[in-house]
N, C-alpha and C positions, 0 to 999 in steps of 0.2 A: 063395395065402396061405401064408405062413411058418410053419413049425412052432414051437411055444413052445419057448424055451430055458430049461432048468431048472438052470442053473449058477450058482454063487455070484455071479460077477462080473455076470451080467445083473441079479440082484436088487440088488446094490449100487449099479448105476448107475441103476436104476429108482426108487430110494428105498425099496425093500422092505426086509424085515429082513435083517440081515447074519448069516452063520452064524459069523462071528468073535465070540467072546464080549466084551462089554464095548464093542461098537460097535453104536450104535442104528441104525435103518434110516431114522429121519427126518432130513431134511435140516436142520431148525430146531434139532435137538439141539445141533449145534455153535455155532449162533447164540446159544442161550439161556444156556448155560454161561458165557460171559465177561460178559453182562449181568448175571446174578446175582451174580457176582464183584464187578462195579462197583458194585452195590447194597450188598453186604457190606461193601466197602471204606468206602463213603460212610457206612454205618451206624456204623463204628468212631468217626467224629467225635463222634457223639451219646451215646456210652457213657462212663460215669464212669471215672475212674482205676482203682478197684477192679474194675470190670467187665472193664477192659482186661487187668488183671493176671490175673483169673481165666481170660480167653480164653487168654493166654499159658501159663498152668499147664496148661490142657486140651489144648493143641497141642503143648507141649514137655515135659510131665511134669515141670517143674521151674518155680520162680519165675523172673520176668524179673531180669536183671542188676542189682544194687544201683546205684542212683543214675541209672538210665536215665530220662530225661524222659518226660512223657506224648507229647509230639511224636515223639520217636524210637520209643517204644513203638507208637503208631499207625502209623508208617512201617515198622516191622519187621514187625508183623502183616499190614499191607497187601501187603508184599513176598511174606510167606509164602503168603498167599491166592492171589495172582497166580501165584506160582511152582508151587503145586499145580495150578492150573488150566491154566496155559499151559506148564509144563514149566520146569526151571531152565536154567542155562548149561550148554552142551555141555562135553564133557570137553577139546575141542581149545581153547575159549575159556577154561576154567579153566587149562589150560597156559600159554596165550598171556599170560594176566594174572599168572600166577605169574613167568614169564620177565621181563616188564616190571617187576614189583616188585623182583625180584632184580637186575635191571640198575639199577634207580633206586637201591637201597641201595648199590650199588658206584660210584655216581656216573657211570655210563655211560648211553647210550641205546640201547635195543632198536629197530632199525629194522625188521627182518625177522624171520621165524622163523629162530632161530640166529644171527642177525647181531646182535652187540652192538658199538657204536662207543664207543671210550673218548675222554674229553675230550682234544683235542689232535690227533686224527687229522685228516689233511687228505685231502679227496676232490678228485679232479682229473678234469674232463670237457672234452672238446674238442667244441665245437658250432659249425659252419658257420665254421670258420677261427679261432675265438677260444676261449682256454683258460680255463675257468672253475674257480676253486679254492673250495672249501667248508671251513671249519674247524669241527670238531665241538667245541661248547661243553659244559659240564655240563648245562645246560637247553635246549640248542636248537642252532642252527647260525648260522655268520656267513658271509655272502657279499656281496662288495663293500661291506664295511663296515656291513652292516645285519644286525640279528639276526632270525632266523626260528624258528619252532616246529617246522616240518617241511620235509623235503627235497622233498615234492611241491610246495609254494609256490614254492620256488626253481626246480625244474625247469619249472614253469609259466612263470614270470618269464623264464626263459632262452629256451624255445622259443615262448612265446606260445601254447601249446596245453596241454590237460589231459595230464600224464604222470604216472605213478607215479614218485615221487622216488627210492626205492630202486632201481627198475629203471633210471631214467635214469643213475643213478650206478653202476650195474653191481653192486649188492649183493644182488640176487636169484639164485637158482639159474638161472632162465630167461635173465636177463641174461648171466650169466657164461657159459653155453652157448654164447651167440652171438658171443662174443668170439673173435678170431684166437688160435690156440694159443699164439703166442709171448708173448701179454700175459697169458694165465691163469697163476694161481699155485697 
């Protein structure tokens, strides 16, 4: 017969109480919380506009922005409830979104972390004896006279298999590292 194990990891795996504050020992605690949020979000639809404004004031300690429609008020409150339950966007995602927004304002496309392509840039890739040229447009890419929203779709069309477009065209750090030394810049 095995001796009883009295450490925290054993209790956590068995569903017992956790020594870590704020973490319940019941497996169903995690399942219940999202369900309660769904019920709360659904309940927003049944509230009057005045009640929704009151909920906003309680959560944000200020009134909702002037001119905010009832629909947007409900959506904003629902997002807030979900964010508080499931957590918000990670710092990495917020940085990525900021970079995309900045690139968009400059009329460029942000393809990969740190890689921003300006309209008019030409990407060239040789594949199975054929040279493929892609022209970067303000709102997408042009390949063989057709417009595309992403490089990945173009890479898939060229190869017949799923490829990361930025990687296929050598725009990622990983793809650049695999290039011969004389072609790297």
